[in-house]
C-alpha positions as CSV (number, residue, x, y, z in Angstrom):
1,X,-0.3,-0.2,0.0
2,X,1.2,3.8,-0.4
3,X,1.0,4.1,3.8
4,X,0.6,1.4,6.4
5,X,-2.5,1.2,8.3
6,X,-4.4,-1.3,10.8
7,X,-7.8,-0.4,11.4
8,X,-8.8,0.4,8.0
9,X,-11.3,-1.0,5.5
10,X,-11.4,-3.2,2.8
11,X,-14.4,-3.2,0.1
12,X,-13.9,-5.8,-3.0
13,X,-15.5,-3.3,-5.8
14,X,-17.6,-4.1,-8.6
15,X,-15.0,-3.9,-11.5
16,X,-12.7,-6.2,-9.5
17,X,-10.5,-3.9,-7.4
18,X,-10.3,-2.7,-4.1
19,X,-10.9,0.2,-2.0
20,X,-9.1,0.5,1.6
21,X,-9.7,3.6,3.3
22,X,-9.0,4.7,6.3
23,X,-7.0,3.5,9.8
24,X,-5.1,4.0,12.8
25,X,-1.6,6.1,12.7
26,X,0.2,7.3,16.1
27,X,-1.8,10.1,16.0
28,X,-5.5,9.5,15.2
29,X,-7.1,8.7,11.8
30,X,-6.0,8.5,8.5
31,X,-8.8,10.2,5.8
32,X,-6.2,8.7,2.8
33,X,-7.8,5.7,0.7
34,X,-5.9,3.9,-2.2
35,X,-7.5,1.1,-5.1
36,X,-5.2,-1.8,-5.4
37,X,-5.3,-3.2,-8.7
38,X,-5.2,-7.5,-8.8
39,X,-4.5,-6.7,-13.2
40,X,-1.7,-4.8,-12.0
41,X,-0.9,-5.8,-8.8
42,X,-0.7,-1.9,-7.9
43,X,-1.9,0.2,-5.3
44,X,-2.8,3.6,-6.0
45,X,-3.4,6.9,-3.7
46,X,-6.9,8.6,-5.0
47,X,-8.8,11.0,-3.2
48,X,-9.4,11.9,0.7
49,X,-12.6,10.9,2.3
50,X,-14.3,14.2,3.9
51,X,-13.1,13.1,7.7
52,X,-10.1,10.6,9.0
53,X,-11.7,7.4,10.2
54,X,-10.7,4.5,11.7
55,X,-12.4,1.4,13.1
56,X,-14.7,2.2,10.9
57,X,-17.4,0.1,8.1
58,X,-17.5,0.2,4.4
59,X,-20.5,-1.4,2.9
60,X,-20.5,-1.9,-0.9
61,X,-24.1,-0.4,-2.3
62,X,-26.0,-2.2,-4.5
63,X,-25.5,0.4,-7.2
64,X,-21.7,0.2,-7.0
65,X,-20.6,3.0,-4.7
66,X,-18.8,2.3,-0.9
67,X,-20.6,3.6,2.1
68,X,-18.8,4.1,5.1
69,X,-20.0,4.8,8.1
70,X,-19.0,5.4,11.7
71,X,-14.5,5.7,12.5
72,X,-15.7,8.2,15.9
73,X,-18.4,10.3,13.9
74,X,-22.0,10.4,13.2
75,X,-21.8,11.8,9.9
76,X,-21.1,9.3,7.0
77,X,-20.0,9.8,3.2
78,X,-20.4,7.5,-0.2
79,X,-17.6,6.5,-3.0
80,X,-18.0,7.5,-6.2
81,X,-15.8,4.5,-8.3
82,X,-16.6,6.2,-11.4
83,X,-15.5,10.0,-10.8
84,X,-12.9,8.6,-7.5
85,X,-15.3,10.9,-5.3
86,X,-16.4,11.4,-2.0
87,X,-19.2,12.9,-0.9
88,X,-20.9,12.9,2.2
89,X,-24.7,11.6,2.8
90,X,-26.4,12.2,6.7
91,X,-26.0,11.7,9.8
92,X,-26.4,8.6,11.7
93,X,-27.9,9.3,15.3
94,X,-25.1,8.0,17.3
95,X,-21.5,8.4,16.2
96,X,-19.6,5.0,16.5
97,X,-16.8,2.5,15.8
98,X,-16.3,-1.2,16.0
99,X,-19.9,-1.5,15.4
100,X,-21.5,-3.7,12.0
101,X,-22.8,-2.6,8.8
102,X,-24.8,-5.7,6.5
103,X,-26.4,-4.9,3.5
104,X,-30.2,-5.8,3.2
105,X,-31.7,-8.0,0.8
106,X,-33.5,-4.6,-0.5
107,X,-30.6,-2.3,-0.3
108,X,-30.4,-1.1,2.9
109,X,-27.7,-1.2,5.7
110,X,-28.6,-2.6,9.0
111,X,-25.8,-0.5,11.4
112,X,-25.7,-1.6,14.6
113,X,-23.9,-2.0,18.3
114,X,-20.6,-0.2,18.5
115,X,-18.7,2.2,20.6
116,X,-20.2,6.1,20.9
117,X,-18.2,8.8,23.5
118,X,-20.7,7.1,26.4
119,X,-19.9,4.1,25.8
120,X,-21.3,1.0,23.9
121,X,-24.3,1.1,22.1
122,X,-27.6,-0.9,21.4
123,X,-28.3,0.8,19.0
124,X,-29.4,0.1,15.6
125,X,-30.0,2.6,12.1
126,X,-30.9,2.2,9.2
127,X,-29.5,3.5,5.9
128,X,-31.6,4.0,2.4
129,X,-29.8,4.9,-0.2
130,X,-32.2,6.1,-2.0
131,X,-33.3,8.4,0.1
132,X,-29.4,9.0,1.7
133,X,-31.0,9.1,4.8
134,X,-30.4,7.6,8.1
135,X,-33.5,6.3,10.3
136,X,-33.5,4.6,14.0
137,X,-34.7,1.1,14.2
138,X,-35.2,-1.9,16.9
139,X,-32.1,-1.4,19.7
140,X,-31.1,-4.4,20.6
141,X,-31.1,-6.2,24.0
142,X,-27.6,-6.1,24.7
143,X,-25.0,-3.5,24.1
144,X,-22.5,-5.1,21.6
145,X,-18.7,-3.8,20.9
146,X,-16.6,-6.2,18.3
147,X,-19.5,-8.2,17.8
148,X,-20.2,-10.2,14.7
149,X,-23.6,-9.1,12.3
150,X,-24.2,-12.2,9.8
151,X,-27.0,-11.9,7.2
152,X,-29.3,-15.6,6.7
153,X,-30.5,-16.9,4.2
154,X,-33.8,-15.7,5.2
155,X,-32.5,-12.2,4.7
156,X,-32.5,-11.9,8.5
157,X,-29.5,-10.8,10.6
158,X,-27.7,-12.5,13.6
159,X,-25.9,-10.5,15.5
160,X,-23.7,-12.7,17.9
161,X,-21.4,-11.7,20.8
162,X,-19.6,-9.1,22.2
163,X,-17.8,-6.4,24.7
164,X,-21.1,-5.6,26.7
165,X,-21.4,-2.9,29.4
166,X,-20.1,-3.0,32.7
167,X,-18.9,-5.9,33.9
168,X,-20.1,-8.1,31.4
169,X,-16.0,-8.8,29.6
170,X,-17.7,-10.9,26.6
171,X,-21.3,-12.1,26.1
172,X,-22.6,-14.9,24.9
173,X,-26.0,-14.1,23.9
174,X,-27.0,-13.7,20.1
175,X,-30.3,-11.5,18.8
176,X,-32.0,-11.9,15.1
177,X,-32.7,-8.6,13.5
178,X,-36.1,-9.1,11.5
179,X,-35.7,-5.8,8.4
180,X,-39.7,-6.5,7.9
181,X,-40.5,-5.4,10.9
182,X,-37.6,-3.7,12.3
183,X,-37.5,-5.5,15.6
184,X,-34.9,-7.8,16.9
185,X,-35.4,-11.3,19.1
186,X,-34.1,-13.5,21.6
187,X,-32.2,-16.6,20.1
188,X,-30.3,-19.6,21.6
189,X,-26.7,-18.6,23.1
190,X,-23.1,-19.5,22.0
191,X,-22.0,-22.0,24.5
192,X,-19.6,-19.6,25.4
193,X,-18.6,-15.9,25.4
194,X,-16.6,-14.1,22.7
195,X,-15.9,-11.0,21.8
196,X,-13.6,-10.4,18.0
197,X,-14.7,-13.7,16.3
198,X,-15.6,-14.0,13.1
199,X,-18.9,-15.5,11.7
200,X,-19.4,-17.1,8.5
201,X,-22.5,-17.9,6.5
202,X,-22.3,-21.6,4.7
203,X,-23.4,-23.0,2.1
204,X,-26.2,-25.1,3.8
205,X,-27.2,-21.8,5.6
206,X,-25.7,-22.5,8.8
207,X,-23.4,-20.3,10.6
208,X,-20.1,-20.7,11.5
209,X,-17.8,-19.0,14.7
210,X,-15.0,-19.5,15.5
211,X,-12.0,-17.6,17.8
212,X,-12.6,-14.4,19.6
213,X,-11.2,-13.3,23.5
214,X,-12.1,-16.5,26.1
215,X,-12.6,-19.1,23.7
216,X,-10.0,-18.7,20.9
217,X,-9.7,-22.1,19.5
218,X,-12.8,-23.3,19.4
219,X,-15.5,-22.8,17.0
220,X,-18.9,-23.3,17.4
221,X,-22.4,-23.8,14.5
222,X,-25.8,-21.3,14.6
223,X,-28.4,-23.4,12.9
224,X,-31.3,-21.0,12.0
225,X,-34.0,-23.2,12.0
226,X,-33.5,-24.1,15.8
227,X,-32.3,-21.1,16.9
228,X,-29.3,-23.5,18.6
229,X,-25.5,-23.7,18.9
230,X,-23.3,-26.9,18.7
231,X,-19.9,-27.4,19.3
232,X,-17.6,-28.2,16.5
233,X,-13.8,-29.1,17.3
234,X,-10.8,-27.0,17.9
235,X,-8.7,-25.0,15.4
236,X,-4.8,-26.0,16.4
237,X,-4.2,-22.3,16.7
238,X,-5.8,-20.5,19.3
239,X,-7.7,-17.3,17.2
240,X,-8.2,-14.8,19.9
241,X,-6.9,-12.7,22.4
242,X,-6.5,-11.7,26.3
243,X,-8.6,-10.0,28.1
244,X,-7.3,-6.4,27.9
245,X,-6.8,-7.0,23.8
246,X,-7.8,-8.6,21.1
247,X,-5.6,-9.1,17.7
248,X,-8.2,-10.1,15.0
249,X,-8.1,-12.9,12.9
250,X,-10.2,-13.6,9.2
251,X,-12.1,-16.2,8.0
252,X,-12.9,-16.1,4.6
253,X,-15.5,-19.1,2.7
254,X,-13.9,-20.6,-0.5
255,X,-15.5,-22.0,-3.0
256,X,-15.2,-25.5,-2.1
257,X,-17.1,-24.7,0.6
258,X,-14.8,-24.9,3.4
259,X,-13.4,-22.3,5.7
260,X,-10.1,-20.5,5.8
261,X,-8.8,-18.8,9.4
262,X,-6.1,-17.0,8.9
263,X,-4.1,-14.7,11.7
264,X,-5.0,-13.6,14.8
265,X,-3.0,-13.6,17.6
266,X,-3.3,-13.5,21.4
267,X,-2.1,-10.5,23.8
268,X,-1.2,-10.7,27.5
269,X,0.4,-7.3,28.6
270,X,2.1,-6.5,24.7
271,X,1.6,-8.5,21.5
272,X,3.3,-11.9,21.0
273,X,4.6,-13.2,17.6
274,X,3.9,-16.7,16.6
275,X,6.1,-18.7,14.0
276,X,5.2,-21.2,12.1
277,X,4.2,-24.8,13.1
278,X,4.8,-28.3,11.4
279,X,1.6,-28.2,9.6
280,X,1.3,-32.0,10.7
281,X,2.2,-31.8,13.8
282,X,-0.9,-30.6,15.7
283,X,-4.4,-31.6,14.0
284,X,-7.7,-31.6,16.1
285,X,-10.9,-33.0,15.5
286,X,-13.6,-33.8,13.9
287,X,-13.3,-31.3,11.6
288,X,-10.6,-29.0,11.0
289,X,-6.9,-29.5,9.6
290,X,-4.1,-27.1,8.9
291,X,-3.5,-25.5,5.6
292,X,0.1,-25.0,3.8
293,X,1.6,-22.1,6.2
294,X,3.1,-19.2,4.3
295,X,5.9,-19.0,2.2
296,X,7.4,-15.5,4.7
297,X,6.3,-18.0,7.9
298,X,10.0,-19.5,8.1
299,X,11.8,-17.2,10.5
300,X,9.4,-14.2,10.0
301,X,6.4,-12.6,11.7
302,X,3.1,-11.6,9.6
303,X,1.5,-8.7,11.2
304,X,-2.1,-8.8,12.5
305,X,-4.8,-5.9,12.2
306,X,-5.2,-5.0,15.5
307,X,-9.3,-5.3,16.0
308,X,-10.3,-4.9,19.6
309,X,-9.4,-1.4,21.4
310,X,-13.0,-0.4,22.1
311,X,-12.1,2.1,24.9
312,X,-10.2,5.4,24.6
313,X,-6.7,5.3,22.9
314,X,-4.8,7.0,26.3
315,X,-5.6,3.0,28.2
316,X,-3.2,1.4,25.3
317,X,0.1,3.3,26.1
318,X,1.1,5.8,24.1
319,X,1.9,5.1,20.4
320,X,5.3,5.2,18.5
321,X,5.0,3.5,15.8
322,X,7.1,1.0,16.2
323,X,7.4,-2.6,16.0
324,X,6.4,-2.9,19.9
325,X,3.3,-1.2,18.6
326,X,2.5,-3.6,16.4
327,X,0.7,-7.0,16.6
328,X,1.7,-10.4,15.4
329,X,-0.4,-12.7,14.4
330,X,0.4,-16.9,13.6
331,X,1.0,-17.3,10.8
332,X,-0.8,-21.1,10.6
333,X,-3.9,-20.9,8.1
334,X,-6.7,-23.5,9.6
335,X,-9.2,-25.0,7.2
336,X,-12.8,-25.8,8.4
337,X,-14.5,-29.0,5.9
338,X,-18.2,-28.5,7.3
339,X,-19.4,-30.7,4.8
340,X,-16.8,-34.2,5.0
341,X,-15.2,-34.1,8.3
342,X,-13.4,-37.8,6.8
343,X,-11.5,-35.8,4.7
344,X,-9.3,-34.0,7.9
345,X,-6.5,-36.2,7.2
346,X,-3.3,-34.6,7.7
347,X,-1.1,-32.3,5.4
């Protein structure tokens, strides 16, 4: 990229390029944005956002524009890829960061939870691209930060886990938003409280939640038909963090229906460096297996992006921009095969 970033957003555009916006820096956030072209393997700086943002969201709309929300601000903005232009598009009722943004089947965007000037939020809002206006919708039962939001096959949205209020460090509860009514309803709670986890919709309509604080090495499945969660084995490498820090991993649905989980780390009083392990050394049933280590793993560490600072920056010390301030992640990817657990042979 043209500049170093953490806490930024990355959005795949309709033409196959990737828009990267904002992010953290030693003092405040960034307003810069850039495009990655996979055809040329090059990055190009483009116009700046109207304000600096970090730990925001960037959602691709049906018309190809990108809606950027939050990052400690209530006002939002749109990116027009055809003109490489940024314009403001109204304000939410609450300024927020570490929230979720979900594109609904009708083209609207549901923004839920996060942290604001006065702490964690239970509020949710809808953006209508047709009118470019924000309207409040039903409130969640629990305020949440660093939770997950997953659009289910029936058009409802599953919210799970996150950081609660007061003494509630991590939540196990989950709830479902119905766009038809604008209301939330409780569903079954996860088996483990989590925050900073991933949630991936599988091809059969179930949702796999993996990692997160206090449940860094395990995963569970949510069945929308029953509203129940079931354990689905342990990952070979923990993907979560200490109660004070959260270094985020990613989960990507593959074309064959499996889910590739990469990165993530555990932090105690500071980031730890993980080196590549023998992929054949630790395979745990029933459904997880090691994937091939990255070529950079031998003797090197991959930088991870921080996804868990929902409190004032002064609480995590002085940012110096040096390596000691940057989290490091395991170089050992893990693959989950939901369809064929019997194929979990060691690689």
